[in-house]
C-alpha positions in Angstrom: -24.6 33.5 -9.2 -23.1 34.4 -5.7 -22.9 38.4 -6.5 -21.4 40.6 -4.5 -21.6 39.3 -1.0 -19.5 38.3 1.4 -18.3 35.0 3.4 -15.1 32.5 2.7 -13.3 30.7 -0.3 -11.3 28.3 -1.6 -8.3 27.9 -3.3 -7.4 24.6 -4.6 -4.9 22.2 -7.2 -5.4 19.3 -7.9 -8.2 18.6 -5.5 -5.7 20.0 -2.8 -6.5 22.4 -0.8 -4.1 25.8 -1.4 -5.4 29.1 -0.9 -8.2 29.9 2.4 -9.1 33.7 2.8 -12.3 35.7 3.4 -13.5 38.6 1.2 -17.0 41.4 1.6 -17.2 41.0 -1.9 -16.3 37.1 -3.1 -16.5 37.7 -6.7 -14.6 40.8 -7.0 -11.7 38.9 -4.9 -12.1 35.4 -7.2 -11.3 37.9 -10.6 -8.4 39.5 -8.4 -6.6 36.1 -8.1 -7.2 35.5 -11.3 -3.9 38.2 -11.4 -2.1 37.9 -8.9 0.3 36.0 -7.0 -1.7 32.9 -7.1 -2.9 33.0 -10.5 -1.3 29.8 -11.9 -1.3 27.9 -8.5 -5.2 27.0 -8.7 -7.9 24.9 -10.6 -10.7 25.4 -9.2 -12.2 27.2 -6.0 -15.4 27.0 -3.1 -17.4 29.4 -1.7 -18.9 29.6 1.4 -21.6 32.3 2.2 -21.8 34.2 5.3 -25.0 35.3 7.1 -23.3 39.2 8.2 -20.1 39.5 8.9 -19.3 40.0 12.3 -17.5 36.9 12.9 -15.6 35.6 9.6 -12.2 37.4 10.4 -12.5 34.9 13.2 -13.6 32.0 10.6 -10.9 32.2 8.5 -8.5 32.1 11.3 -9.9 29.0 12.2 -9.7 27.7 9.2 -5.9 28.3 8.9 -4.9 27.4 11.8 -6.6 24.1 12.0 -5.7 23.0 7.8 -2.6 25.3 7.0 -2.7 25.9 3.7 0.2 26.0 1.7 -0.5 28.7 -0.2 -1.4 31.6 3.0 2.0 32.8 5.0 -1.1 34.1 7.9 -2.0 31.6 10.3 -4.9 34.1 11.5 -5.3 36.0 14.8 -7.7 35.7 16.5 -9.0 39.6 17.3 -11.2 39.4 20.0 -10.5 35.8 21.8 -10.0 35.1 25.5 -9.1 32.4 27.7 -12.4 31.6 28.6 -11.6 29.4 31.3 -12.0 32.0 34.4 -16.0 33.0 33.1 -16.1 28.8 32.7 -15.4 28.2 36.7 -17.4 31.0 37.9 -20.6 30.0 35.8 -19.5 26.2 37.6 -20.0 27.6 41.0 -22.9 29.9 40.4 -24.7 26.7 39.0 -23.4 24.0 42.0 -24.3 27.3 44.6 -28.0 27.4 42.8 -28.3 23.5 43.2 -27.4 23.4 46.7 -30.2 25.9 47.7 -32.2 23.9 45.8 -31.8 21.1 47.2 -31.9 22.6 51.2 -34.6 23.7 50.5 -33.6 27.9 50.3 -35.1 27.5 46.7 -38.0 26.4 44.0 -35.7 25.4 41.0 -32.4 24.3 40.4 -32.4 26.1 37.1 -33.5 29.5 36.7 -35.8 30.4 34.5 -34.9 31.8 31.3 -36.1 35.6 30.8 -38.4 35.3 27.4 -39.0 37.8 25.4 -41.3 40.5 26.1 -44.7 40.9 23.8 -45.7 44.5 22.8 -47.8 46.2 25.9 -51.5 47.6 25.0 -50.8 47.7 21.0 -47.8 48.7 21.1 -44.9 48.1 17.4 -45.0 44.0 17.1 -41.8 44.0 16.1 -40.1 46.0 18.3 -38.4 43.8 20.8 -37.2 41.8 17.6 -35.9 44.9 15.5 -34.6 47.7 17.0 -32.8 49.7 14.1 -34.1 51.1 10.9 -35.0 47.7 8.4 -35.9 47.2 4.8 -38.8 44.9 4.1 -40.5 44.2 0.6 -43.1 42.0 -0.5 -44.1 40.7 -4.0 -47.9 40.9 -5.2 -49.3 40.8 -7.7 -46.8 40.6 -9.7 -44.7 43.9 -8.1 -42.4 44.7 -5.6 -43.5 46.6 -2.6 -41.5 48.7 0.0 -41.7 49.6 3.7 -39.4 50.3 6.1 -39.4 49.1 10.4 -38.7 52.3 11.9 -36.5 51.9 15.0 -39.1 52.0 17.1 -40.9 48.8 15.5 -43.7 50.2 13.6 -43.6 50.0 9.9 -44.3 52.4 7.6 -45.8 51.9 4.0 -46.6 54.9 1.8 -47.2 57.3 4.9 -48.8 55.9 7.6 -47.4 53.4 10.5 -48.5 50.3 10.9 -48.3 48.6 14.6 -48.1 44.9 13.6 -47.3 43.5 9.6 -50.1 41.6 9.0 -51.8 45.4 9.4 -48.8 46.8 6.8 -49.8 43.4 4.7 -53.2 43.9 4.7 -53.0 47.8 3.3 -51.6 46.6 0.6 -53.2 43.6 -0.3 -57.1 44.9 1.0 -57.4 41.8 2.6 -56.7 40.3 6.0 -53.5 39.1 5.6 -50.3 37.2 7.1 -47.4 39.7 7.7 -45.3 37.4 9.3 -45.1 35.2 5.8 -45.8 38.2 3.5 -43.1 41.0 4.3 -38.9 39.8 4.1 -36.6 41.0 5.9 -32.6 41.8 4.4 -31.2 39.1 7.2 -27.4 40.0 5.3 -27.0 41.9 2.4 -29.4 39.2 -0.7 -30.1 37.7 1.6 -34.0 38.4 2.1 -36.1 36.1 4.5 -39.5 36.6 5.4 -40.4 38.1 9.0 -41.0 35.0 10.8 -38.2 33.4 10.7 -37.4 36.4 13.9 -40.1 34.3 16.1 -38.0 31.7 15.6 
Protein backbone atom coordinates (compact mmCIF):
# COMPACT_ATOMS: atom_id res chain seq x y z
CA UNK A 1 0.00 0.00 0.00
CA UNK A 2 2.63 2.56 1.10
CA UNK A 3 5.68 0.41 0.38
CA UNK A 4 8.96 2.00 1.34
CA UNK A 5 7.57 5.53 1.61
CA UNK A 6 8.58 7.90 4.39
CA UNK A 7 6.29 9.83 6.70
CA UNK A 8 4.71 10.12 10.14
CA UNK A 9 2.80 7.28 11.77
CA UNK A 10 0.52 7.11 14.81
CA UNK A 11 -0.35 4.12 17.00
CA UNK A 12 -3.68 3.98 18.81
CA UNK A 13 -5.20 1.90 21.62
CA UNK A 14 -8.95 1.92 22.14
CA UNK A 15 -9.26 4.93 19.81
CA UNK A 16 -6.81 6.92 21.94
CA UNK A 17 -3.49 8.13 20.54
CA UNK A 18 -0.68 6.14 22.14
CA UNK A 19 2.50 6.78 20.16
CA UNK A 20 3.76 8.98 17.30
CA UNK A 21 6.90 8.39 15.27
CA UNK A 22 8.63 9.04 11.98
CA UNK A 23 10.18 6.57 9.58
CA UNK A 24 11.94 6.53 6.24
CA UNK A 25 10.31 3.13 5.63
CA UNK A 26 6.86 3.06 7.23
CA UNK A 27 6.14 -0.60 6.48
CA UNK A 28 9.31 -1.85 8.18
CA UNK A 29 8.84 0.41 11.19
CA UNK A 30 5.28 -0.79 11.80
CA UNK A 31 6.41 -4.41 11.54
CA UNK A 32 9.10 -3.66 14.11
CA UNK A 33 6.50 -2.30 16.54
CA UNK A 34 4.77 -5.69 16.44
CA UNK A 35 7.82 -7.13 18.23
CA UNK A 36 9.25 -4.34 20.41
CA UNK A 37 8.08 -2.90 23.77
CA UNK A 38 4.98 -1.43 22.12
CA UNK A 39 3.78 -4.73 20.63
CA UNK A 40 0.76 -5.27 22.91
CA UNK A 41 0.00 -1.63 23.60
CA UNK A 42 -1.65 -0.62 20.32
CA UNK A 43 -4.41 -2.08 18.16
CA UNK A 44 -4.70 0.39 15.28
CA UNK A 45 -2.46 2.71 13.30
CA UNK A 46 -2.57 5.53 10.76
CA UNK A 47 0.13 6.81 8.43
CA UNK A 48 0.71 10.23 6.86
CA UNK A 49 2.89 10.21 3.77
CA UNK A 50 5.13 13.21 3.13
CA UNK A 51 6.69 14.61 -0.03
CA UNK A 52 10.38 14.52 0.76
CA UNK A 53 11.88 14.30 4.25
CA UNK A 54 13.46 17.73 4.79
CA UNK A 55 10.95 18.69 7.53
CA UNK A 56 10.00 15.22 8.78
CA UNK A 57 11.73 15.55 12.17
CA UNK A 58 10.23 18.99 12.79
CA UNK A 59 6.75 17.68 11.94
CA UNK A 60 7.13 14.81 14.41
CA UNK A 61 8.40 17.19 17.12
CA UNK A 62 5.46 19.52 16.57
CA UNK A 63 3.00 16.66 17.05
CA UNK A 64 4.79 15.39 20.17
CA UNK A 65 4.83 18.83 21.78
CA UNK A 66 1.17 19.44 20.94
CA UNK A 67 -0.47 16.09 21.73
CA UNK A 68 2.08 14.47 24.13
CA UNK A 69 1.20 10.78 23.56
CA UNK A 70 1.85 8.64 26.65
CA UNK A 71 3.91 6.09 24.69
CA UNK A 72 6.56 8.66 23.72
CA UNK A 73 9.30 9.30 26.26
CA UNK A 74 10.74 12.34 24.45
CA UNK A 75 8.94 15.59 23.77
CA UNK A 76 10.63 16.30 20.43
CA UNK A 77 13.32 18.82 19.52
CA UNK A 78 13.45 21.45 16.79
CA UNK A 79 17.07 21.06 15.70
CA UNK A 80 17.16 23.95 13.25
CA UNK A 81 14.72 26.20 15.06
CA UNK A 82 15.42 29.89 15.54
CA UNK A 83 13.80 32.87 17.22
CA UNK A 84 12.12 34.76 14.38
CA UNK A 85 11.25 37.85 16.44
CA UNK A 86 14.39 39.73 15.34
CA UNK A 87 13.89 38.92 11.67
CA UNK A 88 10.21 39.88 11.84
CA UNK A 89 11.12 43.19 13.47
CA UNK A 90 13.69 43.98 10.76
CA UNK A 91 11.30 43.09 7.96
CA UNK A 92 8.52 45.21 9.47
CA UNK A 93 10.84 48.22 9.75
CA UNK A 94 11.99 47.73 6.14
CA UNK A 95 8.37 47.53 4.99
CA UNK A 96 7.51 50.72 6.89
CA UNK A 97 10.44 52.56 5.25
CA UNK A 98 9.23 51.43 1.82
CA UNK A 99 5.71 52.68 2.51
CA UNK A 100 6.99 56.03 3.85
CA UNK A 101 9.17 56.49 0.75
CA UNK A 102 6.14 55.80 -1.41
CA UNK A 103 3.96 58.30 0.50
CA UNK A 104 6.51 61.12 0.15
CA UNK A 105 7.21 60.28 -3.49
CA UNK A 106 10.64 58.69 -3.25
CA UNK A 107 9.46 55.44 -4.85
CA UNK A 108 6.70 54.43 -7.26
CA UNK A 109 5.35 51.45 -5.31
CA UNK A 110 4.98 50.65 -1.60
CA UNK A 111 5.60 46.99 -2.27
CA UNK A 112 8.77 45.75 -4.00
CA UNK A 113 8.12 43.78 -7.15
CA UNK A 114 8.69 40.05 -6.98
CA UNK A 115 11.37 38.62 -9.14
CA UNK A 116 9.95 36.49 -11.87
CA UNK A 117 11.62 33.27 -12.83
CA UNK A 118 13.65 33.91 -15.95
CA UNK A 119 12.62 31.86 -18.98
CA UNK A 120 15.23 30.05 -21.01
CA UNK A 121 17.04 32.34 -23.43
CA UNK A 122 17.90 31.70 -27.06
CA UNK A 123 16.35 28.27 -27.18
CA UNK A 124 18.12 27.14 -24.00
CA UNK A 125 16.89 24.26 -21.81
CA UNK A 126 13.36 25.06 -20.66
CA UNK A 127 13.69 22.97 -17.49
CA UNK A 128 16.86 24.76 -16.33
CA UNK A 129 14.95 27.22 -14.05
CA UNK A 130 12.99 24.36 -12.45
CA UNK A 131 15.48 21.51 -11.96
CA UNK A 132 19.16 21.96 -11.13
CA UNK A 133 20.06 18.35 -10.50
CA UNK A 134 19.92 15.09 -12.42
CA UNK A 135 16.29 13.93 -12.37
CA UNK A 136 14.65 10.78 -13.70
CA UNK A 137 11.69 11.07 -16.06
CA UNK A 138 9.28 8.41 -17.23
CA UNK A 139 6.16 8.15 -19.33
CA UNK A 140 3.70 5.49 -20.44
CA UNK A 141 3.36 5.18 -24.19
CA UNK A 142 1.49 2.39 -25.94
CA UNK A 143 1.56 0.20 -22.86
CA UNK A 144 5.30 0.58 -22.24
CA UNK A 145 7.36 2.60 -19.80
CA UNK A 146 9.62 5.13 -21.50
CA UNK A 147 12.54 6.50 -19.50
CA UNK A 148 14.54 9.70 -19.85
CA UNK A 149 16.61 11.95 -17.61
CA UNK A 150 16.92 15.67 -17.00
CA UNK A 151 20.59 16.61 -16.88
CA UNK A 152 22.05 19.18 -14.50
CA UNK A 153 21.99 21.82 -17.26
CA UNK A 154 18.26 21.28 -17.89
CA UNK A 155 18.61 19.28 -21.10
CA UNK A 156 16.55 16.11 -21.40
CA UNK A 157 18.50 13.01 -22.43
CA UNK A 158 16.37 10.43 -24.23
CA UNK A 159 18.31 7.50 -25.61
CA UNK A 160 21.44 9.14 -27.05
CA UNK A 161 20.12 12.61 -27.83
CA UNK A 162 19.51 15.76 -25.77
CA UNK A 163 16.39 17.91 -26.07
CA UNK A 164 15.93 21.40 -24.67
CA UNK A 165 12.20 21.05 -23.96
CA UNK A 166 9.86 18.37 -22.57
CA UNK A 167 7.69 18.56 -25.69
CA UNK A 168 10.58 17.93 -28.07
CA UNK A 169 11.62 14.90 -26.03
CA UNK A 170 8.03 13.65 -25.93
CA UNK A 171 7.67 14.16 -29.69
CA UNK A 172 10.79 12.05 -30.21
CA UNK A 173 9.01 9.21 -28.41
CA UNK A 174 5.56 9.60 -29.95
CA UNK A 175 6.78 10.58 -33.46
CA UNK A 176 4.25 13.42 -33.47
CA UNK A 177 3.62 16.75 -31.76
CA UNK A 178 3.12 16.14 -28.05
CA UNK A 179 2.72 18.18 -24.85
CA UNK A 180 5.76 17.15 -22.84
CA UNK A 181 4.58 18.86 -19.66
CA UNK A 182 1.77 16.33 -19.33
CA UNK A 183 3.54 13.47 -21.13
CA UNK A 184 6.52 13.14 -18.78
CA UNK A 185 6.44 12.47 -15.04
CA UNK A 186 9.21 13.06 -12.51
CA UNK A 187 9.68 11.51 -9.07
CA UNK A 188 8.82 14.31 -6.65
CA UNK A 189 9.42 11.96 -3.71
CA UNK A 190 10.20 8.23 -3.52
CA UNK A 191 7.30 6.50 -5.27
CA UNK A 192 5.44 9.77 -5.93
CA UNK A 193 5.49 10.38 -9.70
CA UNK A 194 3.76 13.52 -10.93
CA UNK A 195 3.57 15.27 -14.30
CA UNK A 196 6.18 17.91 -15.12
CA UNK A 197 3.46 20.53 -15.25
CA UNK A 198 3.44 20.51 -11.43
CA UNK A 199 6.76 22.37 -11.57
CA UNK A 200 5.06 25.40 -13.09
CA UNK A 201 2.37 25.76 -10.42
